[in-house]
C-alpha positions, 0 to 999 in steps of 0.5 A, a space after each residue: 681840717 679841711 682845705 678851702 679849695 671851694 673859695 679857690 674858685 670864687 678868687 679865680 673868677 674875680 681876678 678874672 674882672 681884675 686882670 684886664 684892669 691890672 694889665 692897663 695900669 701896668 702898661 701905663 706904669 711901664 709907658 710912663 717910666 720908659 718916658 722918663 729915662 728917654 727924657 733924662 738921658 736927652 737931658 731934659 727936666 723929667 717934672 716939667 713938659 717940653 716947651 712948645 715953641 
């Protein structure tokens, strides 16, 4: 039984196209979680944006 090593290069090339998108999504998710934790720590409501007064 031969291993499908030839297809590994195709997957690697496809991952190079998807990697920047995955990085952007990961950074946005991290920032969102960090901001929610900060608002919660400050006693604000996470579901509602702060009112501009």
